[in-house]
C-alpha positions as CSV (number, residue, x, y, z in Angstrom):
1,M,0.0,0.0,0.0
2,K,1.0,3.7,-0.3
3,A,1.6,5.6,2.9
4,A,3.0,9.0,3.9
5,V,6.1,8.4,6.0
6,L,7.9,10.9,8.3
7,F,11.6,10.1,8.2
8,E,12.8,13.3,9.9
9,T,11.1,16.1,11.8
10,K,10.7,19.4,10.0
11,S,11.0,17.6,6.7
12,P,8.4,16.7,4.1
13,L,6.6,13.4,4.4
14,Q,7.5,10.9,1.7
15,I,5.0,8.7,-0.1
16,E,6.4,5.1,0.2
17,D,5.3,1.5,-0.4
18,V,4.5,-0.1,2.9
19,D,3.6,-3.7,3.8
20,V,0.8,-4.3,6.3
21,A,0.5,-7.5,8.3
22,K,-2.5,-9.8,8.4
23,P,-4.8,-9.1,11.4
24,R,-4.2,-11.2,14.5
25,A,-6.6,-11.7,17.4
26,H,-8.5,-8.6,18.3
27,E,-7.2,-6.7,15.2
28,V,-9.0,-5.1,12.4
29,L,-7.8,-4.3,8.9
30,I,-9.4,-1.1,7.5
31,R,-9.3,0.3,4.0
32,T,-8.8,4.0,4.7
33,L,-11.1,6.4,2.8
34,A,-10.6,9.7,4.5
35,C,-8.3,11.2,7.1
36,G,-8.4,14.7,8.5
37,V,-5.2,16.9,8.7
38,C,-5.0,17.6,12.4
39,R,-2.6,20.0,14.3
40,S,-1.7,17.1,16.6
41,D,0.0,15.4,13.7
42,L,1.8,18.6,12.9
43,H,3.2,18.8,16.4
44,F,5.0,15.4,15.7
45,V,5.9,16.4,12.1
46,D,7.5,19.6,13.3
47,G,9.3,18.0,16.3
48,A,7.4,19.8,19.1
49,Y,6.4,16.4,20.5
50,P,8.8,13.4,20.3
51,H,8.0,10.1,18.5
52,P,10.3,7.3,17.2
53,L,11.0,7.6,13.5
54,P,10.4,6.8,10.8
55,A,6.7,6.8,11.4
56,I,3.4,7.1,9.6
57,P,1.2,9.9,11.1
58,G,-2.5,10.4,10.8
59,H,-5.2,9.6,13.3
60,E,-8.5,11.3,12.4
61,A,-9.8,8.7,10.0
62,A,-12.7,6.7,8.5
63,G,-12.9,3.7,6.3
64,I,-14.3,0.2,5.6
65,V,-13.4,-3.0,7.3
66,E,-11.6,-5.4,5.0
67,A,-10.8,-8.2,7.4
68,V,-10.8,-9.1,11.1
69,G,-8.7,-11.4,13.2
70,E,-9.8,-14.0,15.7
71,E,-12.0,-13.0,18.7
72,V,-13.1,-9.6,17.1
73,R,-16.6,-9.0,18.3
74,T,-17.3,-5.3,17.7
75,V,-17.0,-5.0,13.9
76,K,-17.1,-7.2,10.8
77,P,-15.9,-7.0,7.1
78,G,-17.9,-4.4,5.2
79,D,-18.7,-2.2,8.2
80,H,-18.1,1.5,7.9
81,V,-15.9,2.6,10.8
82,V,-14.4,5.7,12.4
83,T,-11.1,5.3,14.2
84,C,-10.0,7.0,17.4
85,L,-6.6,7.3,19.0
86,S,-8.2,6.6,22.5
87,A,-7.7,2.9,22.1
88,F,-8.7,1.1,25.4
89,C,-8.0,-2.3,26.9
90,G,-11.3,-2.4,28.8
91,H,-10.1,-3.7,32.1
92,C,-7.4,-1.4,33.6
93,E,-8.1,1.0,36.4
94,F,-9.0,3.8,34.0
95,C,-11.3,1.8,31.9
96,I,-13.3,0.2,34.7
97,T,-13.7,3.6,36.4
98,G,-15.2,5.0,33.2
99,R,-12.1,7.0,32.0
100,M,-11.3,5.0,28.9
101,Y,-9.6,8.1,27.3
102,L,-6.8,7.7,29.9
103,C,-6.0,4.1,29.1
104,V,-2.4,3.6,28.0
105,S,-2.3,-0.2,28.2
106,G,0.1,-1.9,25.9
107,E,-2.4,-4.5,25.1
108,T,-3.8,-2.5,22.2
109,R,-0.4,-2.6,20.4
110,R,1.8,-5.5,19.3
111,S,4.7,-6.2,21.5
112,A,8.3,-5.6,20.4
113,K,8.9,-9.3,20.0
114,D,5.9,-9.7,17.6
115,E,5.9,-9.1,13.9
116,P,5.2,-5.4,13.4
117,R,1.9,-4.3,12.0
118,L,3.7,-2.1,9.4
119,R,7.0,-2.4,7.6
120,L,8.5,-0.5,4.7
121,A,8.4,-2.5,1.5
122,N,12.2,-2.5,1.4
123,G,12.2,-4.3,4.8
124,G,12.9,-1.2,6.8
125,Q,11.2,-0.5,10.1
126,V,8.4,2.1,10.4
127,Q,6.5,3.0,13.5
128,Q,2.7,3.0,13.9
129,M,1.8,6.4,15.3
130,L,-1.0,6.7,18.0
131,N,-2.1,3.1,17.3
132,L,-3.4,4.2,13.9
133,S,-1.1,5.6,11.2
134,A,-4.0,6.7,9.0
135,Y,-2.1,8.6,6.2
136,A,-2.0,5.2,4.5
137,E,-4.3,3.3,2.2
138,M,-4.8,0.6,4.9
139,M,-4.9,0.7,8.7
140,L,-4.3,-2.3,11.0
141,V,-5.6,-1.5,14.5
142,H,-6.9,-3.0,17.7
143,E,-10.7,-3.5,17.6
144,H,-10.9,-1.0,20.5
145,A,-9.5,1.7,18.3
146,C,-12.5,1.8,15.9
147,V,-16.3,1.8,16.0
148,S,-19.0,0.9,13.4
149,I,-21.2,3.7,12.2
150,D,-24.3,4.2,10.0
151,R,-23.4,3.3,6.4
152,D,-25.3,6.3,5.1
153,M,-22.8,8.7,6.8
154,P,-20.4,10.3,4.3
155,L,-17.0,9.0,5.3
156,D,-15.1,12.3,4.6
157,R,-17.3,14.0,7.2
158,A,-17.2,11.0,9.5
159,A,-13.4,11.1,9.6
160,L,-13.5,14.5,11.5
161,I,-15.5,12.9,14.3
162,G,-12.5,10.7,15.1
163,C,-10.6,13.6,16.7
164,A,-11.7,17.2,16.1
165,V,-15.4,16.6,16.8
166,T,-14.9,14.0,19.5
167,T,-12.5,16.5,21.3
168,G,-14.4,19.7,20.7
169,A,-17.9,18.5,21.2
170,G,-16.7,16.2,24.0
171,A,-15.4,19.2,25.8
172,V,-18.9,20.6,25.8
173,F,-20.9,17.4,26.4
174,N,-18.5,15.5,28.7
175,T,-15.7,17.6,30.1
176,T,-17.6,20.8,31.0
177,D,-21.1,19.5,30.9
178,V,-22.6,22.8,29.6
179,S,-26.2,23.4,30.9
180,P,-28.8,25.2,28.8
181,G,-28.5,29.0,29.1
182,E,-24.9,29.0,30.4
183,T,-22.3,31.1,28.5
184,V,-19.4,29.6,26.6
185,C,-16.3,31.2,25.1
186,V,-14.2,29.2,22.6
187,V,-10.7,30.4,21.9
188,G,-9.5,29.2,18.5
189,C,-11.7,28.3,15.5
190,G,-9.9,25.4,13.9
191,G,-11.6,22.1,13.6
192,I,-11.7,21.4,17.3
193,G,-12.9,24.9,18.3
194,L,-15.6,25.0,15.6
195,A,-16.9,21.6,16.8
196,A,-17.1,23.1,20.3
197,V,-19.0,26.0,19.0
198,N,-21.5,23.8,17.2
199,A,-21.8,21.5,20.3
200,A,-22.5,24.5,22.5
201,K,-25.4,25.4,20.3
202,I,-26.7,21.9,20.4
203,A,-26.4,21.9,24.2
204,G,-28.5,25.1,24.4
205,A,-25.8,27.5,25.6
206,G,-26.9,31.1,25.9
207,K,-24.2,33.3,24.6
208,I,-21.5,31.5,22.6
209,I,-18.4,33.7,21.9
210,A,-15.8,32.6,19.5
211,L,-12.3,34.1,19.4
212,D,-10.0,33.8,16.4
213,P,-7.7,36.3,14.6
214,V,-8.8,35.1,11.1
215,P,-12.0,36.9,10.0
216,E,-13.0,34.0,7.7
217,K,-12.8,31.5,10.5
218,R,-14.9,33.8,12.7
219,A,-17.5,33.9,10.0
220,V,-17.6,30.1,10.0
221,A,-18.0,30.1,13.7
222,E,-21.1,32.4,13.4
223,K,-22.6,30.0,10.9
224,L,-22.1,27.1,13.3
225,G,-23.8,28.9,16.2
226,A,-21.5,31.6,17.7
227,T,-23.6,34.5,18.9
228,H,-20.5,36.8,19.1
229,T,-17.1,36.7,17.5
230,L,-14.0,38.7,18.4
231,D,-10.3,39.0,17.4
232,P,-8.3,37.7,20.4
233,M,-5.3,39.8,19.3
234,S,-7.2,42.9,20.3
235,D,-6.1,44.4,23.6
236,T,-9.7,44.7,24.7
237,A,-10.8,41.2,23.7
238,V,-11.0,39.8,27.3
239,A,-12.8,42.9,28.6
240,E,-15.3,42.7,25.7
241,V,-16.1,39.1,26.6
242,V,-16.6,39.9,30.2
243,E,-18.8,42.8,29.3
244,I,-20.9,40.8,26.8
245,T,-21.5,38.1,29.4
246,N,-22.1,40.5,32.3
247,G,-19.1,39.3,34.3
248,G,-17.4,36.5,32.3
249,V,-18.4,33.1,30.9
250,H,-19.3,29.9,32.8
251,H,-17.2,27.8,30.5
252,A,-14.1,28.8,28.4
253,I,-12.5,26.3,26.0
254,E,-9.0,26.6,24.6
255,A,-8.5,24.9,21.2
256,V,-5.2,26.4,20.0
257,G,-2.3,25.1,22.1
258,R,-0.6,28.4,22.8
259,P,0.2,30.0,26.2
260,Q,-1.5,33.3,25.3
261,S,-4.7,31.6,24.3
262,A,-4.7,29.7,27.6
263,A,-4.2,33.0,29.4
264,T,-7.2,34.4,27.5
265,T,-9.3,31.3,28.3
266,V,-8.7,31.9,32.1
267,G,-9.1,35.7,31.7
268,V,-12.7,35.5,30.4
269,L,-14.1,33.4,33.2
270,R,-16.7,34.6,35.6
271,R,-16.6,33.7,39.3
272,G,-16.9,29.9,39.6
273,G,-16.2,29.4,35.9
274,T,-14.2,26.6,34.4
275,A,-11.4,26.8,31.8
276,T,-10.7,23.7,29.7
277,I,-7.5,23.4,27.8
278,L,-7.7,21.2,24.7
279,G,-4.7,22.4,22.6
280,M,-1.3,20.7,22.7
281,M,1.0,23.3,24.1
282,P,4.8,23.2,24.0
283,L,5.9,20.6,26.6
284,S,7.8,23.2,28.5
285,E,4.8,25.5,29.1
286,K,2.6,25.8,32.1
287,V,-0.9,27.1,32.7
288,G,-2.1,28.3,36.0
289,L,-4.6,30.2,38.1
290,S,-3.8,33.2,40.3
291,A,-4.5,33.4,44.0
292,M,-7.5,35.6,43.3
293,D,-8.8,33.2,40.6
294,L,-8.7,30.4,43.2
295,L,-10.5,32.6,45.8
296,S,-13.1,33.3,43.1
297,G,-13.8,29.6,42.7
298,K,-12.4,29.4,39.2
299,R,-11.3,26.0,37.9
300,L,-8.7,24.9,35.3
301,Q,-8.7,21.5,33.7
302,G,-7.4,19.5,30.8
303,G,-9.8,17.8,28.4
304,I,-7.8,15.1,26.5
305,M,-9.9,13.9,23.6
306,G,-13.0,15.4,25.1
307,Y,-13.1,12.8,27.8
308,N,-14.8,10.5,25.3
309,R,-16.3,7.1,25.5
310,F,-16.0,6.8,21.8
311,P,-17.9,3.6,21.1
312,V,-20.9,5.4,22.4
313,D,-20.1,9.0,21.6
314,I,-19.1,8.6,17.9
315,P,-22.3,6.9,16.8
316,R,-24.3,9.6,18.6
317,L,-22.3,12.4,16.9
318,V,-23.0,10.7,13.6
319,D,-26.7,10.7,14.5
320,F,-26.4,14.5,15.2
321,Y,-25.0,15.0,11.7
322,M,-27.6,12.8,10.0
323,R,-30.4,14.8,11.8
324,G,-28.9,18.1,10.7
325,Q,-27.7,19.3,14.1
326,L,-24.0,18.8,13.7
327,D,-22.6,20.7,10.7
328,L,-19.5,19.0,9.5
329,D,-19.8,20.2,5.9
330,T,-19.0,23.8,6.9
331,I,-15.9,22.7,8.8
332,I,-14.2,21.1,5.8
333,A,-12.1,23.6,3.9
334,D,-10.5,21.3,1.3
335,R,-10.2,17.7,0.2
336,L,-6.8,16.6,-1.1
337,P,-5.2,13.3,-2.3
338,L,-2.5,11.7,-0.2
339,A,0.1,13.0,-2.6
340,E,-0.6,16.5,-1.4
341,I,-0.2,15.8,2.3
342,N,2.7,18.2,2.7
343,R,0.6,21.0,1.1
344,A,-2.1,20.3,3.6
345,F,0.4,20.7,6.5
346,D,1.7,23.9,5.0
347,E,-1.8,25.4,5.0
348,L,-2.2,24.2,8.6
349,R,1.0,26.0,9.6
350,K,-0.4,29.3,8.1
351,G,-3.4,29.0,10.4
352,D,-5.9,30.3,7.9
353,T,-7.8,27.1,7.2
354,T,-10.4,25.2,9.2
355,R,-10.0,21.5,8.3
356,S,-8.4,19.7,5.3
357,V,-9.3,16.1,4.6
358,I,-7.1,13.6,2.8
359,V,-9.4,11.4,0.6
360,F,-8.4,8.1,-0.9
361,D,-9.8,6.5,-4.1
362,Q,-12.6,4.0,-3.4
């Protein structure tokens, strides 16, 4: 199969021939049909986050099951599936306490002594990234890294649910538990931020304020449900949010991954408000609350992958789309073939686009 391989950070990915193993027990072989271009992959490509190389990035994907190994009970050949990097074992402390998104069990991967799932056609080693490696024509994953969905769901839109929507919408539905009428501020209008805006509308939030320096992305946020949009680069942005909401928002969601956007997220909170940080910041950075923030009852939390329970959440999000409540069509800015993966990353670095999707020939 063809796959986009990262051999060296800060260098273009190369399209290579890659061999994929046959599925073993609890493994699923998927023909990839679409994969979103996510900033999380860019962090690995640009070296901000470490990963053994060479590797195949890509994690926000959808496709069709080609084959399954022994003991697979959740999907079957022909099923349309969405993958998720929150692969879970099902019986560790985190899984049995309902926090599957924190599972890091090695059981969802092949051990070092086993035949690797992926290998370069010339025999060279290649790493599977985030249990998925979706910038490839095929994926070989643990059955707990994918979920079957409605076959009427367009797979280029379904791919976004695997990360951006699960994370952004999950921040609203799971991590913050927005109540009808509460105010929400979303900092950053990329794929994750826009999904959070849309989810806040579904949840019945009162005022929904979206912050992004790009006017076109603010316009998309308004289409998805933002009642107000502002440029966060303005010196008065935080004060304007506080004024619009008569004292600050109940929930602020950071979807960028920059220290300044995190500071803005904390700054727009009302007394007792909660800031949720979704973006992957540089590993050396810290985010905090002041003594007065603590005395005001403000809270700061992470929100890895929207605290998802993806076998349940993803089909529900698909249903939201099918019923016209979740607008994924507007989030997609471009559809590109695998050969243009580096152009997609270049556009992502510029920060002007919402979400590009790599599509594969059916």
